C-alpha positions as CSV (number, residue, x, y, z in Angstrom):
1,X,32.4,-89.8,76.9
2,X,34.2,-86.8,75.4
3,X,35.2,-83.9,77.6
4,X,33.1,-80.8,77.0
5,X,34.9,-77.9,75.4
6,X,35.7,-74.9,77.6
7,X,35.1,-72.0,75.3
8,X,36.1,-69.5,77.9
9,X,39.5,-71.1,78.3
10,X,40.0,-71.3,74.5
11,X,39.2,-67.6,74.2
12,X,41.6,-66.7,76.9
13,X,44.3,-68.8,75.3
14,X,43.6,-67.3,71.8
15,X,43.8,-63.8,73.2
16,X,47.1,-64.3,75.1
17,X,49.9,-62.0,73.9
18,X,52.0,-64.9,72.6
19,X,49.1,-66.3,70.5
20,X,48.1,-62.9,69.2
21,X,51.7,-62.4,68.0
22,X,51.7,-65.8,66.3
23,X,48.3,-65.1,64.6
24,X,49.7,-61.7,63.4
25,X,52.7,-63.5,61.9
26,X,50.5,-66.0,60.1
27,X,48.4,-63.1,58.7
28,X,51.5,-61.2,57.6
29,X,52.7,-64.3,55.8
30,X,49.4,-64.7,54.0
31,X,49.3,-61.0,53.1
32,X,52.9,-61.2,51.7
33,X,51.8,-64.1,49.5
34,X,48.8,-62.2,48.3
35,X,51.0,-59.3,47.4
36,X,53.4,-61.6,45.6
37,X,50.5,-63.1,43.6
38,X,51.1,-66.7,44.8
39,X,47.7,-67.0,46.5
40,X,44.4,-65.4,45.9
41,X,41.4,-64.7,48.1
42,X,39.1,-67.7,48.3
43,X,41.5,-70.2,46.7
44,X,42.3,-73.6,48.3
45,X,45.8,-72.7,49.2
46,X,47.5,-72.0,52.6
47,X,50.9,-70.7,53.7
48,X,52.8,-73.5,55.3
49,X,55.6,-72.5,57.7
50,X,58.4,-74.9,57.2
51,X,59.9,-76.3,60.4
52,X,58.0,-73.8,62.5
53,X,58.7,-73.9,66.3
54,X,55.8,-75.1,68.5
55,X,56.2,-71.9,70.6
56,X,57.7,-68.5,70.0
57,X,57.9,-66.3,67.0
58,X,57.0,-67.3,63.4
59,X,59.0,-64.4,62.0
60,X,61.9,-65.4,59.7
61,X,60.4,-68.9,59.2
62,X,60.5,-70.1,55.6
63,X,57.1,-70.6,54.0
64,X,55.7,-72.3,51.0
65,X,52.3,-72.4,49.4
66,X,50.5,-75.7,49.7
67,X,46.9,-76.9,49.3
68,X,44.6,-76.9,52.4
69,X,44.4,-80.7,52.5
70,X,48.2,-81.1,52.3
71,X,48.8,-78.5,55.0
72,X,46.3,-80.3,57.3
73,X,47.9,-83.7,56.7
74,X,51.4,-82.5,57.6
75,X,50.4,-80.9,60.9
76,X,51.5,-82.6,64.2
77,X,49.0,-85.0,65.7
78,X,48.4,-82.9,68.9
79,X,47.3,-86.0,70.9
80,X,44.7,-87.4,68.5
81,X,44.3,-91.1,68.5
82,X,45.1,-92.9,65.3
């Protein structure tokens, strides 16, 4: 049987200072792409961080615009069974 989700632990993790900074960096990258005109609100595109580190800052990481399905395919497995 699958382990139940611990929503409190997830909320604590998401609100940790390191994760807040990473989320801010992702939002800044999306905002920069909006200003550049490469993405629009509601489109099926995401900002992919090329060779992004698993921990630490996302600042100064190269990005490219890819579709949502492509971005989800190239993500690391994170322990999922194949």
